C-alpha positions as CSV (number, residue, x, y, z in Angstrom):
1,M,6.5,0.7,-28.4
2,I,2.9,1.8,-28.3
3,Q,0.9,2.0,-31.6
4,F,-2.1,4.2,-31.8
5,S,-5.1,3.3,-33.8
6,G,-5.6,6.8,-35.1
7,M,-5.7,10.4,-34.0
8,G,-7.3,10.4,-30.6
9,G,-7.8,6.7,-30.8
10,T,-7.3,4.1,-28.0
11,P,-3.6,3.0,-27.8
12,K,-3.0,-0.6,-28.8
13,V,-0.1,-2.2,-27.1
14,T,1.8,-4.4,-29.5
15,K,5.1,-4.7,-27.6
16,M,6.1,-2.9,-24.4
17,N,9.5,-2.1,-23.2
18,I,9.1,-0.9,-19.6
19,L,12.3,1.1,-19.6
20,P,13.9,3.4,-22.1
21,K,16.5,2.0,-24.5
22,N,20.0,3.3,-25.3
23,L,20.5,5.3,-22.1
24,N,23.6,7.1,-21.4
25,Q,25.5,5.2,-18.7
26,F,25.5,8.2,-16.4
27,S,21.7,9.0,-16.8
28,S,19.4,8.7,-13.9
29,Q,17.4,6.0,-15.7
30,E,20.5,3.8,-16.3
31,K,21.5,4.2,-12.7
32,A,18.0,3.1,-11.7
33,I,18.2,0.0,-13.9
34,Q,21.4,-0.9,-12.3
35,K,19.8,-0.5,-8.9
36,L,17.0,-2.8,-9.9
37,K,19.5,-5.5,-11.0
38,K,21.3,-5.1,-7.7
39,L,18.0,-5.5,-5.8
40,S,17.3,-8.7,-7.8
41,R,20.5,-10.4,-6.7
42,E,19.9,-9.2,-3.1
43,L,16.3,-10.6,-3.1
44,L,17.5,-14.1,-4.2
45,S,20.2,-14.1,-1.6
46,F,18.3,-12.5,1.2
47,P,18.5,-14.8,4.3
48,L,14.8,-15.1,4.7
49,F,15.2,-18.8,5.6
50,Q,17.9,-21.4,5.1
51,L,17.6,-24.9,3.5
52,R,20.0,-27.8,3.8
53,N,22.3,-28.5,0.9
54,N,20.4,-31.7,0.1
55,A,17.0,-30.1,0.0
56,K,14.8,-30.6,-3.1
57,H,14.3,-26.8,-3.4
58,S,16.6,-23.8,-3.2
59,T,15.5,-20.5,-1.5
60,S,15.8,-18.7,-4.9
61,N,13.5,-21.2,-6.6
62,I,10.9,-20.9,-3.9
63,L,11.0,-17.2,-4.2
64,K,10.8,-17.4,-7.9
65,L,7.6,-19.6,-7.7
66,F,6.0,-17.0,-5.3
67,V,6.9,-14.0,-7.5
68,D,5.6,-15.8,-10.6
69,A,2.3,-16.4,-8.7
70,A,2.2,-12.7,-7.7
71,I,2.8,-11.2,-11.2
72,T,0.2,-13.5,-12.7
73,N,-2.3,-12.9,-9.8
74,D,-2.5,-16.7,-9.4
75,S,-1.8,-19.4,-6.8
76,P,1.5,-21.3,-6.4
77,E,-0.3,-24.5,-7.1
78,A,-1.5,-23.3,-10.5
79,R,1.9,-21.9,-11.4
80,C,3.5,-25.3,-10.6
81,K,1.3,-26.8,-13.3
82,K,2.3,-24.2,-15.9
83,G,6.0,-23.6,-15.0
84,N,9.1,-25.6,-14.3
85,Y,8.6,-26.1,-10.6
86,S,8.5,-28.8,-8.0
87,S,5.5,-29.2,-5.8
88,A,4.0,-26.1,-4.4
89,D,3.0,-28.1,-1.3
90,D,6.6,-28.9,-0.6
91,A,7.6,-25.2,-1.1
92,L,4.9,-24.1,1.4
93,L,5.9,-26.7,3.9
94,H,9.5,-25.4,3.8
95,V,8.4,-21.9,4.1
96,K,5.9,-22.1,7.0
97,D,8.3,-24.0,9.2
98,K,11.4,-21.7,8.5
99,I,10.3,-18.1,8.2
100,T,9.4,-15.8,11.0
101,I,7.4,-12.6,11.2
102,E,10.6,-10.8,12.2
103,K,12.4,-12.0,9.1
104,I,9.7,-10.9,6.7
105,E,9.5,-7.5,8.4
106,A,13.3,-7.2,8.0
107,M,13.0,-8.1,4.3
108,C,10.4,-5.3,3.8
109,R,12.6,-2.8,5.6
110,Y,15.7,-3.9,3.7
111,F,14.1,-3.3,0.3
112,L,12.7,0.1,1.2
113,D,14.9,2.4,-0.8
114,E,15.5,5.6,1.0
115,K,17.1,7.2,-2.1
116,F,13.9,6.5,-4.0
117,I,11.8,8.2,-1.3
118,K,14.0,11.3,-1.7
119,I,13.4,11.1,-5.5
120,L,9.7,10.9,-4.9
121,R,9.7,13.9,-2.7
122,R,11.8,15.9,-5.1
123,R,9.7,14.9,-8.0
124,F,6.5,16.0,-6.2
125,P,7.5,19.1,-4.2
126,T,4.9,19.8,-1.6
127,L,4.6,21.8,1.6
128,K,3.5,18.7,3.5
129,L,4.8,15.2,4.1
130,T,1.5,13.3,4.0
131,I,1.3,9.8,5.4
132,A,-1.6,7.4,5.4
133,F,-2.3,4.6,7.9
134,D,-4.5,1.7,6.9
135,F,-5.8,-1.7,7.8
136,T,-6.1,-4.1,4.8
137,P,-8.3,-7.2,5.3
138,E,-8.1,-10.4,3.4
139,P,-11.2,-12.6,3.9
140,F,-10.6,-15.9,5.6
141,Y,-12.7,-19.0,5.5
142,G,-11.8,-21.6,8.1
143,D,-11.0,-22.1,11.8
144,K,-11.2,-18.7,13.5
145,N,-8.6,-19.8,16.0
146,C,-5.8,-19.8,13.4
147,Q,-2.9,-17.5,14.2
148,F,-3.4,-13.9,13.2
149,V,-7.1,-14.4,12.1
150,T,-9.3,-11.6,13.4
151,G,-12.9,-10.5,13.1
152,Y,-14.2,-7.7,10.9
153,E,-17.4,-6.6,9.3
154,P,-19.2,-9.3,7.3
155,K,-18.0,-9.5,3.8
156,D,-18.0,-12.2,1.1
157,G,-19.7,-14.6,3.4
158,T,-17.3,-14.5,6.3
159,Y,-16.8,-12.6,9.6
160,Y,-13.0,-13.3,9.7
161,C,-9.9,-12.2,7.9
162,F,-6.2,-11.9,8.0
163,K,-5.5,-8.2,8.4
164,F,-2.4,-6.1,7.7
165,F,-1.5,-2.6,9.0
166,T,0.2,-0.5,6.3
167,V,2.0,2.9,6.2
168,S,2.2,4.8,2.9
169,L,3.8,7.9,1.7
170,V,1.1,9.9,-0.2
171,V,2.4,11.8,-3.2
172,Q,0.7,13.5,-6.1
173,G,-1.2,10.8,-7.9
174,T,0.0,7.7,-6.1
175,R,1.2,6.2,-2.9
176,Y,4.4,4.4,-2.0
177,L,4.2,1.7,0.7
178,L,6.7,2.1,3.5
179,F,5.7,-0.5,6.1
180,A,3.4,-3.5,6.6
181,Y,2.8,-5.7,9.6
182,P,0.2,-8.4,10.4
183,V,-2.5,-7.6,12.9
184,Y,-2.6,-9.7,16.0
185,R,-5.9,-10.0,17.9
186,K,-4.4,-8.7,21.2
187,E,-2.7,-5.6,19.8
188,S,-4.5,-2.2,19.9
189,K,-4.5,0.4,17.2
190,I,-2.2,2.5,19.4
191,W,0.4,-0.3,19.4
192,F,0.5,-0.2,15.6
193,M,0.6,3.6,15.4
194,E,3.5,3.6,17.9
195,R,5.4,1.1,15.7
196,A,4.6,3.2,12.6
197,L,5.7,6.5,14.1
198,N,8.9,5.0,15.5
199,F,9.6,3.5,12.0
200,L,9.0,6.9,10.4
201,K,11.3,8.5,12.9
202,S,14.0,6.0,12.0
203,M,13.6,7.1,8.3
204,R,13.8,10.8,9.4
205,M,10.2,11.3,8.3
206,V,7.9,13.4,10.5
207,P,4.4,13.5,9.1
208,D,3.0,17.0,8.4
209,L,-0.5,15.4,7.9
210,L,-1.7,12.0,8.8
211,L,-4.7,10.6,6.9
212,L,-6.8,7.9,8.6
213,D,-9.9,6.1,7.7
214,R,-12.9,5.5,10.0
215,E,-11.5,2.3,11.4
216,F,-9.3,4.6,13.6
217,Y,-12.4,6.5,14.8
218,E,-11.8,5.8,18.5
219,V,-11.5,7.9,21.7
220,S,-8.1,6.3,22.4
221,V,-6.8,7.2,19.0
222,F,-7.8,10.8,19.2
223,A,-6.3,11.1,22.6
224,F,-3.1,9.6,21.4
225,L,-2.9,11.9,18.4
226,K,-3.5,14.9,20.7
227,E,-0.8,13.8,23.1
228,R,1.7,13.3,20.2
229,R,0.7,16.6,18.7
230,I,0.1,15.0,15.3
231,T,-1.9,16.8,12.7
232,Y,-4.6,14.5,11.3
233,E,-7.7,14.2,9.1
234,M,-10.3,11.5,9.2
235,P,-13.9,11.2,7.8
236,A,-16.6,11.6,10.4
237,K,-18.9,8.8,11.3
238,H,-22.4,9.5,10.0
239,D,-24.1,8.4,13.2
240,S,-27.1,10.0,15.0
241,H,-24.8,12.5,16.8
242,F,-23.5,13.7,13.4
243,E,-26.9,13.9,11.9
244,S,-28.3,16.0,14.8
245,T,-25.2,18.2,14.7
246,V,-25.8,18.9,11.0
247,K,-29.5,19.8,11.6
248,S,-28.4,22.3,14.3
249,C,-26.2,24.2,11.9
250,E,-27.6,27.4,10.5
251,A,-25.7,27.1,7.3
252,L,-23.1,24.9,5.6
253,P,-20.1,24.6,5.5
254,A,-19.7,24.8,9.2
255,V,-16.9,24.2,11.8
256,V,-18.0,22.7,15.1
257,H,-15.4,23.2,17.8
258,G,-15.6,20.8,20.8
259,Y,-17.4,18.0,18.9
260,E,-17.7,15.2,21.5
261,I,-16.8,11.6,20.7
262,T,-17.6,9.1,23.4
263,N,-16.9,5.3,23.8
264,A,-18.7,2.5,25.6
265,L,-16.8,3.3,28.9
266,H,-18.2,6.9,28.7
267,E,-14.7,8.3,28.1
268,S,-14.8,11.4,25.8
269,V,-12.5,13.5,23.6
270,W,-13.4,16.8,21.9
271,V,-12.3,17.5,18.3
272,D,-13.1,19.9,15.5
273,L,-15.8,18.7,13.1
274,V,-15.9,20.3,9.7
275,I,-19.2,19.7,7.9
276,I,-19.2,20.1,4.1
277,E,-21.9,20.2,1.5
278,D,-20.9,20.0,-2.1
279,D,-22.2,18.7,-5.4
280,E,-19.1,17.2,-6.9
281,H,-21.0,14.2,-8.2
282,E,-24.0,16.0,-9.5
283,E,-26.0,15.7,-6.4
284,K,-25.5,17.4,-3.0
285,K,-23.8,15.4,-0.4
286,T,-23.2,16.3,3.2
287,Y,-20.3,14.8,5.0
288,G,-17.7,15.8,7.5
289,Y,-14.1,15.5,8.7
290,V,-12.8,15.3,12.2
291,T,-9.4,17.1,12.3
292,N,-7.0,19.3,14.1
293,V,-5.7,21.0,11.0
294,N,-5.4,24.7,11.8
295,I,-8.6,26.5,10.6
296,S,-6.4,29.1,8.8
297,E,-5.6,26.4,6.2
298,Y,-9.2,26.0,5.1
299,R,-11.0,29.1,6.3
300,D,-11.2,30.5,2.7
301,D,-11.9,27.2,1.0
302,V,-13.2,24.3,3.1
303,L,-12.9,21.9,0.2
304,V,-9.1,21.9,0.9
305,L,-9.9,19.2,3.4
306,R,-11.7,17.1,0.8
307,D,-8.9,17.5,-1.6
308,N,-6.3,16.6,1.1
309,Y,-8.2,13.4,1.8
310,K,-8.6,12.5,-1.9
311,K,-4.8,12.3,-2.1
312,R,-5.1,9.2,0.0
313,W,-6.5,7.3,-2.9
314,G,-4.4,8.7,-5.8
315,I,-5.0,7.9,-9.4
316,E,-5.6,4.2,-8.6
317,T,-6.5,3.1,-5.1
318,A,-3.3,1.6,-3.8
319,H,-4.9,-1.4,-2.1
320,R,-6.7,-2.2,-5.3
321,V,-3.5,-2.1,-7.3
322,H,-1.7,-4.0,-4.6
323,D,-4.4,-6.7,-4.9
324,Q,-3.5,-7.2,-8.6
325,F,-0.2,-8.6,-7.3
326,K,-1.9,-10.8,-4.8
327,I,-0.8,-14.4,-4.5
328,R,-4.0,-16.5,-4.3
329,T,-3.9,-19.1,-1.6
330,C,-5.9,-21.1,0.9
331,C,-3.0,-21.4,3.3
332,K,-4.0,-20.8,6.9
333,E,-0.5,-20.0,8.2
334,G,-0.2,-16.4,9.4
335,N,3.5,-16.1,8.5
336,V,3.0,-17.4,5.0
337,R,0.1,-15.0,4.4
338,Y,2.3,-12.2,5.6
339,L,5.1,-13.2,3.2
340,F,2.7,-13.3,0.3
341,F,1.4,-9.8,1.3
342,A,5.0,-8.6,1.5
343,I,5.9,-9.9,-2.0
344,A,2.8,-8.0,-3.4
345,F,4.0,-5.0,-1.4
346,L,7.4,-5.1,-3.1
347,L,5.9,-5.6,-6.6
348,Y,3.5,-2.7,-6.1
349,N,6.3,-0.4,-5.1
350,L,8.3,-1.5,-8.2
351,W,5.2,-0.6,-10.4
352,V,5.3,2.9,-8.8
353,Y,9.0,3.1,-9.3
354,V,8.8,2.2,-13.1
355,N,6.0,4.7,-13.7
356,L,8.1,7.4,-12.0
357,L,11.0,6.6,-14.4
358,M,8.7,6.8,-17.4
359,N,7.3,10.2,-16.1
360,D,10.8,11.5,-15.7
361,Y,11.7,10.3,-19.2
362,K,8.7,12.0,-20.7
363,I,9.2,15.1,-18.5
364,G,5.5,15.6,-17.7
365,K,4.2,18.3,-15.4
366,R,2.2,15.8,-13.4
367,F,2.6,12.1,-12.4
368,R,0.6,10.0,-14.8
369,I,0.2,6.3,-15.1
370,K,2.3,5.4,-18.1
371,I,2.2,1.6,-17.6
372,T,-1.0,0.0,-16.3
373,V,-0.7,-2.9,-13.8
374,S,-1.8,-5.3,-16.6
375,D,0.9,-4.1,-19.0
376,F,3.5,-4.1,-16.3
377,S,2.7,-7.6,-15.2
378,D,2.5,-8.9,-18.8
379,T,5.9,-7.4,-19.7
380,V,7.6,-8.6,-16.5
381,F,6.1,-12.1,-17.1
382,D,7.4,-12.2,-20.6
383,F,10.9,-11.5,-19.3
384,F,10.3,-14.2,-16.7
385,K,8.7,-16.8,-19.0
386,D,11.4,-16.6,-21.7
387,S,14.3,-16.8,-19.3
388,S,16.2,-19.9,-18.3
389,T,18.6,-18.0,-16.0
390,L,16.2,-16.0,-13.8
391,L,16.3,-13.0,-16.2
392,F,13.0,-11.7,-14.7
393,I,14.6,-11.3,-11.3
394,N,17.7,-9.8,-12.7
395,V,15.9,-7.2,-14.8
396,A,12.8,-6.4,-12.7
397,M,13.7,-6.7,-9.0
């Protein structure tokens, strides 16, 4: 229930039930609740790792500790002090020696609900299946020779990070994470893109439009996309070549065919550069996109490209929301960091799922955030905190 402080006032949450009550047993919401309960049991019994019968911990209790840390955006060590758990150090010791990258990847794939993806696409009918590829860094402080630690631009006092490659389905107002994998130093961007496209093919999903950020701005990437005949859109780098090209244009917007991009080996590719000038934020900005989208799609309104790319971020930036389910840790084990990223991945998708249910229940014309991450986490944590029989897992996962 949400109480309002007055007409037009700010809503004050006094008690939140994240799903509708008294649903008909044949309703789509009731079926969804049953699906969530089923997923909970499967999560606790998922063969991520095995412990001996005489072990101090059970697999389900370890997972419960980590999920608790995720929904409170805290560390396992802190949750051990506040909850009924054994040592977090013991739990981490069990996990790092027993889980593998392949097992975590299998868990992510197992809990990817193909039926829900179909619901998403029906709920947001669109001419295009839009997919976003991203690299998400987590700053790392420690020995740079740790497994999976890689370099990146200086941030928060470090040059190193754990990095994860993600694939998302972009829909109106939000994104749904489909795939995540840790970045190895030796692997190229093409290797990850190949994995992602093979994964999408296995899901019978062929991207109509691929949205990429500037981290993919490489000759090899553009050549790969051309070879695969994949339609893409990416912000242009504002380097000296871009600036000189802008100055050479007689008027804006402008489309530059055969815009050359060169690497350190003097290899080149030629792409279309679309230069845009708009005053969306009360001052004129000039920027561009490199793309192979057919010019017929934006000839009459070049801002279509801007609007396409804005879908990448949605109502709330997906990675920022995902970070609110982040398990805080100083652990240096690559497989453990991947597991923690995957748990946040699953909770983020559940947040999207619940908001979709609430939108269907209210029958709105557009997807709107009905439950903020904070309200969602507080409500789920209340279920969890008050339960002596893993009620949180049974209700929410």
